N, CA, C and O atoms as a CHARMM CRD file, in Angstrom:
* protein
*
  152
    1    1 MET  N    102.15300 103.27900  55.15700 PROA 1      0.00000
    2    1 MET  CA   103.03300 103.00200  56.27200 PROA 1      0.00000
    3    1 MET  C    102.29600 102.15100  57.30200 PROA 1      0.00000
    4    1 MET  O    101.13800 102.41600  57.62300 PROA 1      0.00000
    5    2 MET  N    102.97600 101.12700  57.81600 PROA 2      0.00000
    6    2 MET  CA   102.36900 100.25100  58.82100 PROA 2      0.00000
    7    2 MET  C    102.47700 100.87200  60.21300 PROA 2      0.00000
    8    2 MET  O    103.47800 101.49800  60.56200 PROA 2      0.00000
    9    3 THR  N    101.43800 100.68300  60.97600 PROA 3      0.00000
   10    3 THR  CA   101.46300 101.11700  62.37000 PROA 3      0.00000
   11    3 THR  C    101.99800  99.97100  63.22800 PROA 3      0.00000
   12    3 THR  O    102.16400  98.84900  62.74800 PROA 3      0.00000
   13    4 ALA  N    102.26200 100.26000  64.48100 PROA 4      0.00000
   14    4 ALA  CA   102.71600  99.21400  65.40200 PROA 4      0.00000
   15    4 ALA  C    101.67100  98.10900  65.51000 PROA 4      0.00000
   16    4 ALA  O    102.01600  96.92900  65.56500 PROA 4      0.00000
   17    5 ASP  N    100.40400  98.48700  65.54000 PROA 5      0.00000
   18    5 ASP  CA    99.34000  97.48500  65.60500 PROA 5      0.00000
   19    5 ASP  C     99.30900  96.62700  64.35000 PROA 5      0.00000
   20    5 ASP  O     99.05100  95.42600  64.43600 PROA 5      0.00000
   21    6 ASP  N     99.56600  97.21600  63.18600 PROA 6      0.00000
   22    6 ASP  CA    99.63200  96.45300  61.93800 PROA 6      0.00000
   23    6 ASP  C    100.75200  95.41200  61.99200 PROA 6      0.00000
   24    6 ASP  O    100.56400  94.27100  61.57000 PROA 6      0.00000
   25    7 VAL  N    101.90400  95.80200  62.50700 PROA 7      0.00000
   26    7 VAL  CA   103.05100  94.88600  62.60900 PROA 7      0.00000
   27    7 VAL  C    102.73000  93.74900  63.57300 PROA 7      0.00000
   28    7 VAL  O    102.99200  92.58600  63.26700 PROA 7      0.00000
   29    8 LYS  N    102.16800  94.07400  64.72800 PROA 8      0.00000
   30    8 LYS  CA   101.81300  93.04300  65.70700 PROA 8      0.00000
   31    8 LYS  C    100.84200  92.03300  65.10500 PROA 8      0.00000
   32    8 LYS  O    100.98700  90.82700  65.30500 PROA 8      0.00000
   33    9 LYS  N     99.86300  92.52800  64.37400 PROA 9      0.00000
   34    9 LYS  CA    98.87600  91.64700  63.75600 PROA 9      0.00000
   35    9 LYS  C     99.50400  90.81400  62.64500 PROA 9      0.00000
   36    9 LYS  O     99.23000  89.61800  62.54800 PROA 9      0.00000
   37   10 ALA  N    100.33300  91.41500  61.81100 PROA 10     0.00000
   38   10 ALA  CA   100.96500  90.70600  60.69400 PROA 10     0.00000
   39   10 ALA  C    101.89000  89.59600  61.17800 PROA 10     0.00000
   40   10 ALA  O    102.00100  88.55500  60.53100 PROA 10     0.00000
   41   11 LEU  N    102.55200  89.80800  62.30600 PROA 11     0.00000
   42   11 LEU  CA   103.49400  88.82100  62.84000 PROA 11     0.00000
   43   11 LEU  C    102.85500  87.86300  63.84800 PROA 11     0.00000
   44   11 LEU  O    103.50300  86.92600  64.31500 PROA 11     0.00000
   45   12 GLY  N    101.59300  88.09800  64.17800 PROA 12     0.00000
   46   12 GLY  CA   100.90700  87.24200  65.13800 PROA 12     0.00000
   47   12 GLY  C    101.42200  87.40300  66.55300 PROA 12     0.00000
   48   12 GLY  O    101.41700  86.45000  67.33200 PROA 12     0.00000
   49   13 LEU  N    101.86700  88.61100  66.89000 PROA 13     0.00000
   50   13 LEU  CA   102.43400  88.86800  68.21400 PROA 13     0.00000
   51   13 LEU  C    101.33400  88.98500  69.26400 PROA 13     0.00000
   52   13 LEU  O    100.24400  89.49100  68.99800 PROA 13     0.00000
   53   14 THR  N    101.64900  88.50800  70.45400 PROA 14     0.00000
   54   14 THR  CA   100.73600  88.63200  71.58600 PROA 14     0.00000
   55   14 THR  C    101.50300  89.22900  72.76200 PROA 14     0.00000
   56   14 THR  O    102.72600  89.10800  72.81900 PROA 14     0.00000
   57   15 PRO  N    100.81100  89.86800  73.69500 PROA 15     0.00000
   58   15 PRO  CA   101.49900  90.45300  74.84000 PROA 15     0.00000
   59   15 PRO  C    102.16900  89.36700  75.67800 PROA 15     0.00000
   60   15 PRO  O    101.59200  88.30200  75.89900 PROA 15     0.00000
   61   16 HSD  N    103.38500  89.64000  76.14300 PROA 16     0.00000
   62   16 HSD  CA   104.07100  88.68700  77.02000 PROA 16     0.00000
   63   16 HSD  C    103.44000  88.78500  78.40100 PROA 16     0.00000
   64   16 HSD  O    103.30600  89.88600  78.93700 PROA 16     0.00000
   65   17 PRO  N    103.04700  87.65100  78.99100 PROA 17     0.00000
   66   17 PRO  CA   102.29600  87.69900  80.24700 PROA 17     0.00000
   67   17 PRO  C    103.07900  88.17200  81.46500 PROA 17     0.00000
   68   17 PRO  O    102.47700  88.65300  82.42400 PROA 17     0.00000
   69   18 ARG  N    104.41200  88.04800  81.45500 PROA 18     0.00000
   70   18 ARG  CA   105.17000  88.41100  82.65700 PROA 18     0.00000
   71   18 ARG  C    106.14300  89.55100  82.44200 PROA 18     0.00000
   72   18 ARG  O    106.30600  90.39700  83.32200 PROA 18     0.00000
   73   19 GLU  N    106.78900  89.59000  81.29900 PROA 19     0.00000
   74   19 GLU  CA   107.88300  90.54200  81.10100 PROA 19     0.00000
   75   19 GLU  C    107.46600  91.82100  80.39100 PROA 19     0.00000
   76   19 GLU  O    108.25000  92.76800  80.32200 PROA 19     0.00000
   77   20 GLY  N    106.27400  91.86500  79.87500 PROA 20     0.00000
   78   20 GLY  CA   105.85700  92.99700  79.07000 PROA 20     0.00000
   79   20 GLY  C    106.35400  92.82800  77.64700 PROA 20     0.00000
   80   20 GLY  O    107.04000  91.85200  77.34400 PROA 20     0.00000
   81   21 GLY  N    106.02900  93.73200  76.79800 PROA 21     0.00000
   82   21 GLY  CA   106.43800  93.61700  75.40300 PROA 21     0.00000
   83   21 GLY  C    105.56300  92.63100  74.64100 PROA 21     0.00000
   84   21 GLY  O    104.51500  92.20500  75.12500 PROA 21     0.00000
   85   22 TRP  N    106.01100  92.27500  73.44000 PROA 22     0.00000
   86   22 TRP  CA   105.25000  91.41900  72.53900 PROA 22     0.00000
   87   22 TRP  C    106.12000  90.27000  72.07300 PROA 22     0.00000
   88   22 TRP  O    107.33400  90.42900  71.94400 PROA 22     0.00000
   89   23 TYR  N    105.51600  89.10600  71.81700 PROA 23     0.00000
   90   23 TYR  CA   106.29300  87.95500  71.36900 PROA 23     0.00000
   91   23 TYR  C    105.40400  87.01000  70.57200 PROA 23     0.00000
   92   23 TYR  O    104.17900  87.13200  70.56900 PROA 23     0.00000
   93   24 VAL  N    106.05000  86.07100  69.90000 PROA 24     0.00000
   94   24 VAL  CA   105.35100  84.94200  69.29200 PROA 24     0.00000
   95   24 VAL  C    106.15000  83.69000  69.64800 PROA 24     0.00000
   96   24 VAL  O    107.37200  83.67000  69.50200 PROA 24     0.00000
   97   25 ARG  N    105.48400  82.67900  70.09900 PROA 25     0.00000
   98   25 ARG  CA   106.15400  81.43400  70.50100 PROA 25     0.00000
   99   25 ARG  C    106.48100  80.64200  69.24100 PROA 25     0.00000
  100   25 ARG  O    105.59700  80.31800  68.44800 PROA 25     0.00000
  101   26 THR  N    107.75900  80.33700  69.07000 PROA 26     0.00000
  102   26 THR  CA   108.18300  79.57500  67.89500 PROA 26     0.00000
  103   26 THR  C    108.60300  78.15900  68.25800 PROA 26     0.00000
  104   26 THR  O    108.65800  77.29400  67.38300 PROA 26     0.00000
  105   27 TYR  N    108.89800  77.90500  69.51700 PROA 27     0.00000
  106   27 TYR  CA   109.33300  76.57900  69.95600 PROA 27     0.00000
  107   27 TYR  C    109.05800  76.42000  71.44000 PROA 27     0.00000
  108   27 TYR  O    109.24200  77.35200  72.22300 PROA 27     0.00000
  109   28 GLU  N    108.62600  75.25200  71.80700 PROA 28     0.00000
  110   28 GLU  CA   108.44700  74.93600  73.22100 PROA 28     0.00000
  111   28 GLU  C    108.95000  73.52000  73.44000 PROA 28     0.00000
  112   28 GLU  O    108.43100  72.57800  72.84100 PROA 28     0.00000
  113   29 ALA  N    109.94900  73.36100  74.28400 PROA 29     0.00000
  114   29 ALA  CA   110.51800  72.04500  74.56600 PROA 29     0.00000
  115   29 ALA  C    109.50500  71.18700  75.31400 PROA 29     0.00000
  116   29 ALA  O    108.71700  71.69000  76.11400 PROA 29     0.00000
  117   30 SER  N    109.53800  69.90700  75.04500 PROA 30     0.00000
  118   30 SER  CA   108.63900  68.98700  75.74000 PROA 30     0.00000
  119   30 SER  C    109.18700  68.60000  77.11200 PROA 30     0.00000
  120   30 SER  O    108.45600  68.05600  77.94000 PROA 30     0.00000
  121   31 GLU  N    110.46000  68.87500  77.35500 PROA 31     0.00000
  122   31 GLU  CA   111.08700  68.53300  78.63200 PROA 31     0.00000
  123   31 GLU  C    110.84100  69.63000  79.66400 PROA 31     0.00000
  124   31 GLU  O    110.78400  70.81400  79.33300 PROA 31     0.00000
  125   32 MET  N    110.69700  69.21200  80.91800 PROA 32     0.00000
  126   32 MET  CA   110.53200  70.16400  82.00600 PROA 32     0.00000
  127   32 MET  C    111.72500  70.02800  82.95100 PROA 32     0.00000
  128   32 MET  O    112.22800  68.92300  83.15900 PROA 32     0.00000
  129   33 ILE  N    112.17300  71.12400  83.51300 PROA 33     0.00000
  130   33 ILE  CA   113.26600  71.13200  84.48100 PROA 33     0.00000
  131   33 ILE  C    112.65500  71.27300  85.86800 PROA 33     0.00000
  132   33 ILE  O    111.82700  72.15200  86.10600 PROA 33     0.00000
  133   34 ALA  N    113.06600  70.40700  86.77300 PROA 34     0.00000
  134   34 ALA  CA   112.53700  70.45100  88.13600 PROA 34     0.00000
  135   34 ALA  C    112.91500  71.77000  88.80100 PROA 34     0.00000
  136   34 ALA  O    114.01200  72.28800  88.58800 PROA 34     0.00000
  137   35 ALA  N    112.00800  72.30800  89.60100 PROA 35     0.00000
  138   35 ALA  CA   112.24400  73.59300  90.26000 PROA 35     0.00000
  139   35 ALA  C    113.46200  73.54900  91.17400 PROA 35     0.00000
  140   35 ALA  O    114.15700  74.55400  91.32500 PROA 35     0.00000
  141   36 ASP  N    113.73100  72.38900  91.78800 PROA 36     0.00000
  142   36 ASP  CA   114.87800  72.31600  92.69700 PROA 36     0.00000
  143   36 ASP  C    116.21500  72.22700  91.96200 PROA 36     0.00000
  144   36 ASP  O    117.26700  72.19500  92.60000 PROA 36     0.00000
  145   37 ALA  N    116.18600  72.18900  90.65300 PROA 37     0.00000
  146   37 ALA  CA   117.41800  72.16100  89.85800 PROA 37     0.00000
  147   37 ALA  C    118.01200  73.56100  89.68900 PROA 37     0.00000
  148   37 ALA  O    119.13600  73.71400  89.21100 PROA 37     0.00000
  149   38 PHE  N    117.25700  74.56400  90.08000 PROA 38     0.00000
  150   38 PHE  CA   117.74000  75.93300  89.90900 PROA 38     0.00000
  151   38 PHE  C    118.49000  76.41600  91.11100 PROA 38     0.00000
  152   38 PHE  O    118.96300  77.55300  91.12800 PROA 38     0.00000
């Protein structure tokens, strides 16, 4: 049986820096949205 740590390692998950939890980045857009657009 796999442990949570085994799953994180197998999937290449890293801790999310702001929201908590675990993630893996699969896509990052090259475009940036200006802060005043929000």
